N, C-alpha and C positions, 0 to 999 in steps of 0.2 A: 865652140861648142862640140868641137870633132875631138878634140881631147876628152872632153866629159862623155860623149859617145864610146869612145875608146876604154875608157877606166869603167863605165858601166858595162859594155860587153864583156871585159875581162873578167868582171867579177861574176856576172851570173856565167860567163861560160865556165869560169874555173867552179862555181858552184855544180853546175849539170855535170861537169867530168867527175868531181867527187863523188855527186848523188850514184852515178852510173858505174862508176867503179866499185864502190861500197855493193850495189846491187847486183854487180856481175859475180863479185866474188864471194861476198857473204852477205846473201839474201836474206837469210833470218834477220841477221844484225839490220839490215836496212827496213826490215817491215816491224822491226819492235815497239817502234813509237805510234804503230797505226793499229796495233793490237791484233795483228793478222796472224793468224796460224796457219802454216804452210804445211799441208798434209800429204801431198802427192808429187813425184815428179812433174806433171803437166804443170802444177801450181809453179814449182821451182823454175821450169823453163820459161813459163809467163813473166815472173817476175823477173828472171835474167833478161830477157826480152825488151819488156816495155821499160821497166825500173831501172834496167842496165842498159842494156845495148842502145835504146831510143836513147834515154838521158847523156848516154856518152858521146853518141854523135852529135846531139844539137851542141854539147858543150865545146865540142870542135866546131860547128859551125859557128858559135858566139865567140869564139875565140879568134877562128879567120877573119870572121867582123872585124872585129878588134883592131887588127894588123893588114888587113888586104880592103883599100878603099873600096873597090869595086862592092865587095861583100856586105859591106856597113850597112847600107839602108835595107837589103833584103833582112840582113841578121834581125836586125831591131823589128822589122815585121813581123818575123817569125817567133819573137821573144813577146812581143803584143798580143800576138794571136795565141799562141800556145798557152801563154799564164792565162789569157782573156778566158780559154777554154777550161783552164782550171777551175777559174773563179767561179765561173757558168756552173761547173758539173759541182763546186762545196757548195754554193750558194743554192741550187736545187735539192742537195743533199741533206743539209740544214731545214729548210722547209719543208721536205717529205720526210726526214729520219729523226731529226732532232741535232742536238748539239754534240758535235764530236768531242774528242779530249783537247787537252792543251797544244799538242804536239801538232794538230790537225789545224787549230783556229790560229797557231802561229805561223803555219804554211799558207793558209789562206790569207792574213795579211799581207805576208811576202809577197806572194801571187798578185795580189791586187795592188800592191806597190810597184812590183815590178812592171805589170800592167801598164799601168798608169805612165811611169815613167818613160818605158819603151814606148808608148804611141806618141808620147809630148815629142821625144828624140825623133822619132819617124815623121812625123809632122811637121817639125822645123827642117828638117831634112829635105824634106820635099819643096818647101817653101824657099828654102836658100838653092836650089838647083834653078827656080824660076828667075 
């Protein structure tokens, strides 16, 4: 199972690094699929910080977890919690605001899958330590 943990964290880490890089350097391109208009320097700063810097840093954590055994279980927990939070936010958005576009629906599905996989791997890692 350890190899699947590594593969999963490598894939998730690479995706987060990619998203972070795009949003750090090309925030308008990163937001295009969300139909968001960037209308101020403050908005640019927020996108670069949250969608850029935070996602880049999480990508580094997830990749570190793939290759450093001591970080593997904590990285899986962070993937589960972070993607779980995204899923809750998106589900609430659908309930309160209606259906988003296909880009957001696709992310919703990927985040839900990532949350489930990370949770299962995290729980299995905890059982293996017993």
